[in-house]
C-alpha positions as CSV (number, residue, x, y, z in Angstrom):
1,M,0.0,0.0,0.0
2,A,1.5,3.4,-1.0
3,F,0.9,6.7,0.7
4,S,2.7,10.1,0.9
5,L,3.8,12.1,3.9
6,N,3.9,15.9,4.3
7,R,7.3,17.7,4.4
8,T,7.8,20.2,7.2
9,E,9.7,23.5,7.3
10,S,11.5,25.0,10.2
11,P,10.6,26.8,12.4
12,L,7.4,25.0,13.0
13,S,4.3,27.0,12.5
14,R,0.7,25.9,13.3
15,E,0.3,24.7,9.8
16,E,3.5,22.6,9.9
17,R,2.4,21.0,13.2
18,Y,-0.9,20.1,11.6
19,K,1.0,18.4,8.8
20,I,3.1,16.3,11.2
21,N,-0.1,15.1,13.0
22,E,-1.6,14.1,9.6
23,N,1.5,12.1,8.8
24,W,1.1,10.1,12.0
25,T,-2.5,9.4,11.1
26,K,-1.6,8.1,7.7
27,I,1.2,5.9,9.2
28,E,-1.2,4.3,11.7
29,Q,-4.0,3.7,9.2
30,G,-1.6,2.1,6.7
31,Y,-0.1,-0.2,9.4
32,N,-3.5,-1.3,10.6
33,N,-4.6,-2.2,7.1
34,V,-1.5,-4.3,6.5
35,V,-2.1,-6.2,9.8
36,Q,-5.8,-6.9,8.8
37,T,-4.9,-8.1,5.4
38,V,-2.2,-10.4,6.7
39,A,-4.5,-11.8,9.3
40,D,-7.3,-12.4,6.8
41,T,-5.0,-14.3,4.4
42,A,-3.6,-16.4,7.2
43,F,-7.1,-17.3,8.5
44,E,-8.3,-18.3,5.0
45,K,-5.3,-20.6,4.7
46,V,-6.0,-22.2,8.1
47,V,-9.6,-22.7,7.2
48,D,-8.8,-24.2,3.8
49,A,-6.4,-26.6,5.5
50,A,-9.0,-27.7,8.0
51,K,-12.4,-27.7,6.1
52,L,-14.2,-30.9,5.5
53,I,-16.7,-31.6,2.7
54,W,-18.3,-34.9,3.5
55,L,-18.9,-37.5,0.9
56,A,-20.6,-40.9,1.1
57,P,-18.4,-43.7,2.6
58,V,-16.6,-46.2,0.4
59,N,-15.8,-49.8,1.1
60,T,-12.0,-49.6,1.0
61,F,-9.3,-46.9,0.7
62,A,-8.6,-48.1,-2.9
63,D,-12.2,-47.2,-3.8
64,L,-11.6,-43.5,-3.0
65,A,-9.8,-42.8,-6.3
66,T,-12.3,-44.6,-8.5
67,T,-15.4,-43.4,-6.6
68,Y,-14.3,-39.7,-6.5
69,P,-11.9,-39.2,-9.4
70,N,-12.5,-35.4,-9.4
71,A,-12.1,-34.8,-5.7
72,V,-11.4,-31.2,-4.5
73,E,-9.5,-30.0,-1.5
74,G,-11.5,-30.7,1.7
75,N,-13.4,-33.7,0.4
76,A,-13.7,-36.3,3.2
77,A,-14.9,-39.9,3.2
78,M,-14.7,-43.0,5.4
79,A,-13.4,-46.4,4.4
80,K,-15.9,-48.8,5.9
81,D,-13.5,-51.7,6.2
82,T,-11.2,-49.9,8.6
83,G,-13.2,-46.9,9.9
84,I,-10.4,-44.5,8.8
85,I,-11.6,-41.1,7.6
86,Y,-9.5,-39.6,4.7
87,R,-9.3,-36.0,3.6
88,F,-8.2,-34.9,0.1
89,D,-5.5,-32.2,0.5
90,G,-5.5,-31.2,-3.2
91,T,-3.2,-33.8,-4.4
92,Q,-3.8,-37.0,-2.4
93,W,-6.1,-38.6,0.2
94,E,-4.6,-38.3,3.8
95,P,-5.9,-40.1,6.9
96,I,-7.2,-37.7,9.5
97,Q,-9.1,-39.8,12.0
98,Q,-10.1,-43.4,12.8
99,I,-13.5,-44.3,14.3
100,D,-15.4,-47.5,15.2
101,A,-17.4,-48.1,12.0
102,T,-19.6,-50.9,13.4
103,A,-22.6,-48.6,14.1
104,I,-22.3,-46.8,10.8
105,N,-22.0,-50.0,8.8
106,E,-25.1,-51.4,10.7
107,V,-27.2,-48.4,9.8
108,D,-25.9,-48.6,6.2
109,S,-26.9,-52.3,6.0
110,R,-30.4,-51.6,7.4
111,L,-31.0,-48.8,5.0
112,G,-29.9,-51.0,2.1
113,G,-32.4,-53.6,3.3
114,E,-35.1,-51.0,3.5
115,I,-34.4,-50.0,0.0
116,T,-34.6,-53.6,-1.2
117,V,-37.9,-54.0,0.7
118,N,-39.3,-50.8,-0.8
119,K,-38.3,-52.0,-4.2
120,E,-40.1,-55.3,-3.7
121,S,-43.1,-53.3,-2.4
122,L,-43.0,-51.2,-5.5
123,N,-43.0,-54.4,-7.6
124,Q,-46.2,-55.3,-5.8
125,R,-48.0,-52.0,-6.0
126,G,-46.7,-50.9,-9.4
127,I,-45.7,-47.5,-10.8
128,N,-48.1,-44.7,-9.8
129,I,-49.0,-43.0,-13.0
130,M,-49.4,-39.6,-11.2
131,Y,-46.1,-39.9,-9.3
132,P,-43.6,-42.0,-11.3
133,P,-39.9,-42.0,-10.8
134,A,-37.8,-39.2,-12.4
135,P,-37.4,-38.3,-15.2
136,L,-40.9,-39.5,-16.0
137,V,-43.7,-36.8,-15.9
138,G,-46.8,-37.9,-14.1
139,A,-50.4,-37.8,-15.4
140,K,-52.5,-34.9,-14.1
141,G,-55.9,-36.6,-13.8
142,D,-57.5,-33.2,-13.9
143,Y,-60.3,-33.8,-16.4
144,N,-63.5,-31.9,-15.5
145,P,-66.6,-33.6,-16.7
146,D,-68.6,-30.4,-16.3
147,T,-66.5,-28.3,-18.6
148,G,-65.1,-31.1,-20.7
149,L,-61.6,-29.7,-20.2
150,G,-58.4,-31.3,-18.8
151,T,-54.8,-32.3,-19.5
152,D,-54.2,-34.9,-22.1
153,D,-52.6,-37.7,-20.0
154,T,-52.1,-40.2,-22.9
155,A,-48.4,-39.8,-23.3
156,A,-47.7,-39.7,-19.5
157,I,-49.7,-42.9,-18.8
158,Q,-48.1,-44.7,-21.8
159,A,-44.6,-43.7,-20.6
160,C,-45.3,-45.1,-17.1
161,I,-46.5,-48.4,-18.6
162,D,-43.5,-48.6,-20.9
163,Y,-41.1,-47.9,-18.0
164,A,-42.8,-50.5,-15.8
165,N,-42.4,-53.1,-18.5
166,S,-38.8,-52.2,-19.2
167,T,-37.8,-52.4,-15.5
168,G,-39.6,-55.7,-14.9
169,V,-42.2,-54.2,-12.5
170,R,-44.9,-54.7,-15.2
171,K,-47.6,-53.1,-13.1
172,V,-49.0,-49.6,-12.9
173,F,-51.4,-48.0,-10.5
174,A,-54.0,-45.4,-11.4
175,P,-55.3,-43.2,-8.5
176,S,-58.9,-42.2,-8.1
177,K,-58.9,-39.4,-10.7
178,D,-60.4,-38.6,-14.1
179,F,-57.7,-39.1,-16.8
180,L,-58.3,-37.7,-20.3
181,I,-56.8,-39.7,-23.1
182,S,-56.7,-38.9,-26.9
183,S,-55.5,-42.3,-28.2
184,T,-55.3,-45.9,-27.2
185,I,-53.4,-47.0,-24.1
186,F,-51.4,-50.2,-24.8
187,L,-50.6,-52.4,-21.9
188,N,-48.2,-54.8,-23.7
189,G,-48.2,-57.3,-20.8
190,C,-48.5,-54.7,-18.0
191,T,-51.1,-55.1,-15.3
192,L,-53.2,-52.0,-14.7
193,I,-54.7,-51.5,-11.2
194,G,-57.1,-48.8,-10.2
195,V,-59.3,-47.8,-7.2
196,K,-62.6,-49.5,-6.6
197,S,-65.5,-47.7,-8.0
198,N,-69.1,-47.0,-7.0
199,I,-70.8,-46.8,-10.4
200,Y,-73.9,-45.3,-8.8
201,S,-72.0,-42.3,-7.4
202,E,-70.4,-39.7,-9.7
203,S,-68.1,-38.7,-6.9
204,S,-66.9,-42.2,-6.3
205,K,-66.2,-43.5,-9.8
206,G,-62.6,-44.5,-8.8
207,S,-60.0,-44.6,-11.6
208,C,-61.6,-43.2,-14.7
209,F,-60.3,-43.0,-18.3
210,I,-62.4,-40.7,-20.4
211,T,-61.7,-40.6,-24.2
212,S,-61.5,-37.3,-26.1
213,S,-63.7,-38.8,-28.9
214,K,-65.6,-42.0,-29.6
215,D,-63.5,-43.3,-32.4
216,F,-60.8,-45.3,-30.7
217,I,-60.2,-48.1,-28.2
218,A,-59.5,-46.8,-24.7
219,I,-57.4,-49.6,-23.2
220,S,-55.9,-52.4,-25.3
221,Q,-53.8,-55.5,-24.5
222,G,-51.4,-54.5,-27.2
223,S,-48.7,-57.1,-27.7
224,M,-49.7,-60.8,-27.8
225,A,-46.2,-62.1,-27.6
226,T,-45.7,-65.1,-25.3
227,N,-44.2,-62.9,-22.5
228,D,-47.2,-60.5,-22.7
229,I,-50.2,-62.7,-22.4
230,Q,-50.4,-63.0,-18.6
231,F,-51.5,-59.7,-17.1
232,G,-54.5,-58.2,-15.3
233,I,-56.8,-55.2,-15.2
234,S,-58.9,-54.3,-12.2
235,D,-61.0,-51.4,-10.9
236,I,-60.9,-49.3,-14.1
237,Y,-63.8,-47.2,-15.4
238,V,-63.8,-46.2,-19.1
239,K,-66.2,-43.8,-20.7
240,N,-67.1,-42.6,-24.2
241,A,-64.8,-45.0,-26.2
242,L,-65.3,-46.9,-29.4
243,V,-64.3,-50.0,-27.3
244,G,-63.7,-49.8,-23.6
245,F,-61.4,-52.7,-23.1
246,E,-59.6,-54.9,-25.7
247,I,-58.2,-58.2,-24.6
248,N,-57.5,-60.4,-27.6
249,Y,-55.4,-63.2,-26.2
250,A,-54.7,-63.9,-22.6
251,I,-53.8,-67.0,-20.6
252,N,-54.6,-67.7,-17.0
253,S,-55.3,-64.1,-16.2
254,K,-57.9,-62.2,-14.2
255,F,-59.9,-59.1,-15.1
256,E,-62.3,-57.8,-12.5
257,R,-64.5,-54.8,-11.6
258,L,-64.2,-53.2,-15.0
259,Y,-66.8,-50.6,-16.1
260,A,-67.5,-49.6,-19.7
261,V,-69.9,-46.7,-19.9
262,D,-71.4,-44.9,-23.0
263,C,-69.0,-46.9,-25.3
264,D,-70.0,-48.4,-28.6
265,T,-68.7,-51.8,-27.4
266,G,-67.8,-52.4,-23.8
267,Y,-65.4,-55.3,-24.2
268,K,-63.7,-56.8,-27.2
269,L,-62.4,-60.1,-26.1
270,G,-60.7,-61.6,-29.1
271,D,-60.1,-61.2,-32.8
272,L,-60.9,-63.3,-35.8
273,S,-57.3,-63.1,-36.9
274,A,-55.9,-64.6,-33.6
275,V,-56.5,-67.5,-31.3
276,G,-58.6,-66.9,-28.2
277,S,-58.0,-66.7,-24.5
278,M,-58.0,-69.6,-22.1
279,F,-58.3,-70.2,-18.3
280,C,-59.2,-66.6,-17.6
281,E,-61.6,-65.1,-15.0
282,F,-63.8,-62.1,-15.9
283,N,-65.3,-60.9,-12.6
284,N,-67.9,-58.2,-12.2
285,L,-67.8,-56.8,-15.8
286,Y,-70.3,-53.9,-16.1
287,T,-71.6,-52.1,-19.2
288,T,-74.2,-49.5,-19.7
289,G,-75.0,-47.2,-22.6
290,T,-73.3,-49.6,-25.0
291,R,-74.5,-50.9,-28.4
292,I,-72.8,-54.2,-27.8
293,G,-71.9,-55.2,-24.3
294,A,-69.1,-57.7,-25.1
295,I,-68.0,-59.4,-28.2
296,V,-65.7,-62.5,-28.3
297,Q,-64.3,-63.6,-31.6
298,S,-61.5,-66.0,-32.4
299,K,-60.2,-68.0,-35.3
300,N,-59.5,-71.0,-33.0
301,Y,-60.7,-71.7,-29.5
302,F,-61.8,-69.5,-26.6
303,N,-61.8,-72.1,-23.8
304,N,-62.3,-72.7,-20.1
305,N,-63.0,-69.1,-19.2
306,R,-65.3,-68.0,-16.4
307,F,-67.6,-64.9,-16.2
308,N,-68.8,-64.2,-12.6
309,N,-71.3,-61.7,-11.3
310,G,-71.5,-59.3,-14.3
311,F,-74.0,-56.9,-15.7
312,I,-73.7,-56.9,-19.5
313,Y,-75.9,-54.4,-21.4
314,G,-76.2,-53.9,-25.1
315,S,-78.9,-52.1,-27.0
316,E,-78.3,-54.3,-30.0
317,K,-77.1,-57.4,-28.2
318,A,-75.5,-58.0,-24.8
319,F,-73.0,-60.6,-25.7
320,H,-71.6,-62.3,-28.8
321,L,-69.4,-65.4,-28.7
322,E,-68.0,-66.7,-32.0
323,V,-65.2,-69.0,-32.9
324,T,-64.7,-69.9,-36.6
325,G,-62.3,-72.8,-36.5
326,G,-61.4,-75.9,-34.6
327,Y,-63.8,-77.3,-32.0
328,G,-65.1,-73.8,-31.4
329,A,-65.4,-72.2,-27.9
330,V,-65.3,-74.9,-25.3
331,N,-66.3,-75.1,-21.6
332,N,-67.0,-71.4,-20.9
333,V,-69.1,-70.7,-17.8
334,F,-71.4,-67.8,-16.8
335,N,-72.2,-67.6,-13.1
336,N,-74.8,-65.1,-11.8
337,V,-74.4,-62.8,-14.8
338,E,-77.2,-60.6,-16.1
339,F,-77.6,-60.0,-19.8
340,R,-79.8,-57.1,-20.6
341,S,-81.0,-55.8,-24.0
342,P,-84.4,-54.1,-23.8
343,L,-85.3,-54.6,-27.5
344,G,-82.3,-56.7,-28.7
345,R,-80.8,-60.1,-28.0
346,G,-79.0,-61.5,-25.0
347,I,-76.2,-63.8,-26.1
348,I,-75.4,-65.0,-29.6
349,L,-73.4,-68.2,-29.9
350,T,-71.5,-69.4,-33.0
351,N,-69.7,-72.8,-32.8
352,T,-69.6,-73.3,-29.1
353,R,-69.4,-76.4,-27.0
354,N,-70.6,-77.0,-23.5
355,T,-71.4,-73.4,-22.6
356,I,-72.8,-73.4,-19.1
357,F,-75.2,-70.8,-17.7
358,N,-75.7,-71.0,-13.9
359,S,-78.3,-68.8,-12.3
360,V,-78.1,-66.3,-15.2
361,Y,-80.7,-63.6,-15.6
362,F,-81.8,-62.7,-19.1
363,E,-83.7,-59.5,-19.4
364,C,-84.0,-59.3,-23.2
365,G,-86.7,-58.0,-25.6
366,G,-85.7,-60.6,-28.2
367,N,-84.0,-64.0,-28.0
368,A,-82.2,-64.5,-24.7
369,I,-80.0,-67.1,-26.5
370,R,-79.6,-67.5,-30.2
371,T,-77.3,-70.1,-31.7
372,I,-76.0,-69.6,-35.3
373,N,-74.6,-73.0,-36.1
374,F,-74.1,-76.1,-34.0
375,S,-73.7,-75.3,-30.3
376,S,-74.3,-77.1,-27.0
377,I,-75.6,-75.3,-24.0
378,I,-76.5,-76.1,-20.4
379,L,-79.1,-73.9,-18.6
380,N,-79.2,-74.3,-14.8
381,D,-81.9,-72.4,-12.9
382,C,-81.8,-69.4,-15.1
383,V,-84.4,-66.6,-15.1
384,Y,-86.0,-65.0,-18.2
385,G,-88.0,-61.8,-18.3
386,V,-89.1,-58.6,-20.0
387,F,-89.7,-60.1,-23.5
388,K,-91.1,-57.5,-26.0
389,A,-93.2,-58.5,-28.9
390,D,-92.0,-55.5,-30.9
391,N,-88.3,-56.3,-30.4
392,F,-85.8,-55.2,-33.0
393,N,-85.6,-58.6,-34.8
394,L,-89.2,-59.6,-34.2
395,D,-88.0,-62.7,-32.4
396,T,-90.8,-65.0,-31.1
397,S,-89.0,-67.2,-28.6
398,V,-86.6,-67.1,-25.7
399,V,-84.1,-69.5,-27.2
400,F,-83.7,-70.0,-30.9
401,A,-81.4,-72.3,-32.9
402,E,-80.6,-71.5,-36.5
403,G,-78.6,-74.7,-36.9
404,G,-77.8,-77.7,-34.8
405,L,-78.2,-77.5,-31.0
406,R,-77.9,-79.7,-27.9
407,M,-79.5,-78.3,-24.8
408,N,-79.6,-79.5,-21.2
409,L,-82.3,-77.7,-19.3
410,D,-82.5,-77.9,-15.5
411,G,-85.2,-75.7,-14.1
412,G,-85.5,-72.0,-14.2
413,L,-88.2,-69.3,-14.2
414,I,-90.0,-67.3,-16.9
415,F,-91.8,-64.1,-16.0
416,L,-94.8,-64.3,-18.4
417,T,-96.7,-61.2,-19.5
418,P,-99.1,-60.6,-22.5
419,E,-95.9,-59.8,-24.5
420,Y,-95.4,-63.6,-24.6
421,D,-98.8,-64.3,-26.2
422,N,-98.5,-66.9,-29.0
423,K,-94.7,-67.1,-28.3
424,S,-92.6,-70.0,-27.0
425,F,-89.6,-70.7,-24.9
426,Y,-87.8,-72.6,-27.6
427,D,-88.0,-72.5,-31.4
428,T,-85.7,-73.6,-34.2
429,A,-85.1,-73.6,-37.9
430,N,-84.1,-77.2,-37.6
431,S,-86.8,-79.5,-36.1
432,L,-84.3,-82.3,-35.6
433,T,-82.8,-80.4,-32.7
434,Y,-85.8,-81.4,-30.5
435,S,-84.2,-84.8,-30.2
436,N,-81.2,-83.2,-28.6
437,I,-83.0,-81.4,-25.8
438,Y,-82.8,-83.0,-22.4
439,I,-85.0,-81.7,-19.6
440,T,-84.0,-82.7,-16.0
441,N,-86.4,-80.2,-14.3
442,N,-89.1,-78.2,-16.0
443,I,-89.1,-74.4,-16.2
444,S,-91.5,-72.7,-13.8
445,T,-93.6,-69.7,-14.9
446,N,-94.9,-66.7,-13.1
447,G,-97.7,-64.7,-14.7
448,T,-99.8,-65.5,-17.7
449,A,-99.7,-65.4,-21.5
450,S,-102.2,-66.7,-24.1
451,N,-101.1,-69.7,-26.1
452,F,-97.6,-69.7,-24.7
453,Q,-95.7,-72.9,-25.4
454,Q,-92.4,-74.0,-23.8
455,F,-91.7,-76.3,-26.7
456,K,-93.5,-76.6,-30.0
457,Q,-92.6,-80.3,-30.3
458,I,-92.2,-83.1,-27.8
459,T,-88.6,-83.5,-26.6
460,N,-87.6,-87.2,-27.0
461,E,-85.6,-87.7,-23.9
462,I,-86.4,-86.5,-20.4
463,A,-84.4,-87.5,-17.4
464,Y,-86.8,-87.9,-14.4
465,K,-85.5,-86.7,-11.1
466,K,-87.1,-88.6,-8.2
467,E,-85.9,-86.1,-5.6
468,K,-84.4,-82.7,-5.8
469,Q,-83.8,-80.0,-3.1
470,A,-82.1,-76.6,-3.1
471,L,-81.1,-74.5,-0.2
472,T,-79.1,-71.4,0.7
473,T,-76.5,-72.0,3.4
474,S,-75.8,-69.7,6.3
475,T,-73.2,-66.9,5.8
476,L,-69.6,-67.7,6.7
477,N,-67.2,-65.0,7.7
478,I,-63.6,-66.1,6.8
479,D,-60.5,-64.3,8.0
480,P,-57.7,-63.6,5.5
481,N,-55.5,-66.6,4.4
482,T,-57.5,-69.1,6.5
483,T,-59.7,-72.1,5.9
484,A,-63.1,-72.7,7.5
485,T,-65.9,-75.2,7.1
486,L,-69.6,-74.6,6.6
487,D,-72.2,-77.2,7.5
488,F,-75.6,-77.4,5.8
489,T,-78.7,-79.4,6.3
490,F,-81.3,-80.3,3.7
491,P,-84.9,-79.1,4.5
492,T,-86.1,-82.7,4.2
493,P,-83.8,-85.7,4.4
494,F,-83.3,-87.6,1.1
495,S,-84.1,-91.3,0.8
496,K,-80.4,-91.9,0.2
497,T,-77.3,-90.0,-0.5
498,P,-77.9,-87.7,-3.5
499,D,-76.4,-88.7,-6.9
500,G,-75.6,-85.2,-8.1
501,Y,-75.2,-81.8,-6.7
502,S,-74.1,-78.2,-7.6
503,I,-72.6,-75.5,-5.4
504,V,-72.8,-71.9,-6.5
505,P,-71.3,-69.1,-4.3
506,R,-73.5,-66.2,-3.2
507,G,-73.1,-63.1,-1.1
508,S,-72.4,-59.5,-2.0
509,S,-70.6,-58.7,-5.2
510,G,-67.0,-59.8,-5.4
511,Q,-67.0,-61.8,-2.2
512,E,-66.3,-65.0,-4.1
513,N,-63.1,-63.6,-5.6
514,D,-59.9,-65.2,-4.3
515,V,-62.1,-67.8,-2.5
516,Q,-61.8,-71.6,-3.1
517,W,-64.4,-74.1,-2.0
518,L,-64.8,-77.8,-1.9
519,L,-67.6,-80.2,-0.9
520,V,-66.0,-82.3,1.8
521,S,-68.9,-84.6,2.4
522,I,-72.6,-85.1,1.5
523,S,-75.2,-87.4,2.9
524,A,-79.0,-87.8,2.9
525,T,-79.3,-85.1,5.6
526,G,-76.8,-82.5,4.6
527,G,-73.1,-81.9,4.0
528,K,-70.0,-79.9,4.7
529,I,-68.1,-77.3,2.5
530,S,-64.5,-76.4,3.1
531,V,-63.8,-72.8,2.2
532,R,-60.4,-71.1,1.7
533,N,-59.9,-67.3,1.8
534,N,-56.7,-66.5,-0.2
535,S,-57.2,-62.7,0.0
536,S,-55.9,-60.1,2.5
537,G,-59.4,-59.2,3.7
538,T,-62.2,-60.8,5.5
539,K,-64.8,-62.5,3.2
540,S,-68.5,-63.1,3.9
541,I,-69.9,-65.8,1.6
542,N,-72.7,-68.3,1.4
543,F,-73.7,-70.9,-1.1
544,R,-76.7,-72.1,-3.1
545,V,-76.6,-75.9,-2.9
546,T,-78.7,-78.1,-5.2
547,A,-78.8,-81.8,-4.7
548,E,-80.8,-84.5,-6.5
549,I,-81.5,-88.2,-6.8
550,I,-82.1,-89.4,-10.4
């Protein structure tokens, strides 16, 4: 620092004395500034030599160079094998302290375990489409049905699905929001899980996918490669789509609590260019406001699938099952399903074998069942109602066979009204089919209609049941992952042990899901059912038991 002093003359005048004093002031100030500067510089060097910038521990000393190749002065890290803490001095890592690393290593191990557990939990829950891992951008779910406005979430949802498939998680979760989509969502083997819906409450619809226009499929299986045909969809609500759900080829998969509202077709379960699904469960499928409730088409087989507790509506037809090749659709079962078409048809069957209807309710203006070519059906205690004489196709019977048919008929109920005047339960274009009708218990009627005939010709073979009884068991409450037994007693003892029986689960919707049951014993007075609850929640279930002696 440079400064100038005043020169004094002799003798000293007042002005000269003033200059001397000013010189001393300048000297003092300059000296003080030098001291401060030196002190500050020395302090910074001391701090630089002692500062620590902590980095994550490494396993060994040798790992420091590879883990932190661009270390700067002050970086500090511990070697977990020795407990020695090293500091980088600008050129090399120097030891500065040694500690007992046992506690730190234990915490590190536990945190690592928690991360593994959380990853496994993520694999169980799936990727949340609103809060996915970075750098993915989550869906907004902000569609407003009142204004028709919202963020287009198509790309965000598809990105989450693609990420889940690429990482092996293969599962995504959709929160209870309204998601606007402008094109088809392709699962490609990914399982899609939503939040349970209350279809009768607008505020509790759960996970909703609303399409921007009615000219595309909302949710599609996508890939039918071998690795992509086992997946699931549950608790998803779709509105305003050309097709709500497309599942063309799945094996041993479960689809449940799915809702298709105001779609042209609710469910497309197959394609004439591909083989059909096998060993799948379709539980609680629901459609309303649809032209066709569900359509199943395949070039070869659609076998051993179960439809439980559904409500399938279609203004034109509720359900269509068609297989063009092979033995057709074999061993498909409908339990407690309602088919509704106020002026259309219930279910149309083309080339089917052993299609079983247990306690199904047909509320159809036209044919409840119509077979196009040879098919075999089994009707157990079904209910038929709301026939309309002016139905779209001017059908005149509940069941109609265009070609060959084999039918086993075991009971049931028809609600007769004047709409059934001069109509029949069964009619056919091929009178030879009457020889293939086997009645084990006649259909009951409720109400009246003029000139109503169950069959226009005599059926050739009737199995006579000497004794038959049906009962509903008491309700059994089963804790999660446990097995319990349920005893039942026939209203009147049989003369001997029944030759045949059937057991159909009852209870509120969905209670039979993840429940297995087995008849352990049966006698002339009653029996015992073993029930296993494989779910994580308590189940309340009872059974409809029918037994008979032929």
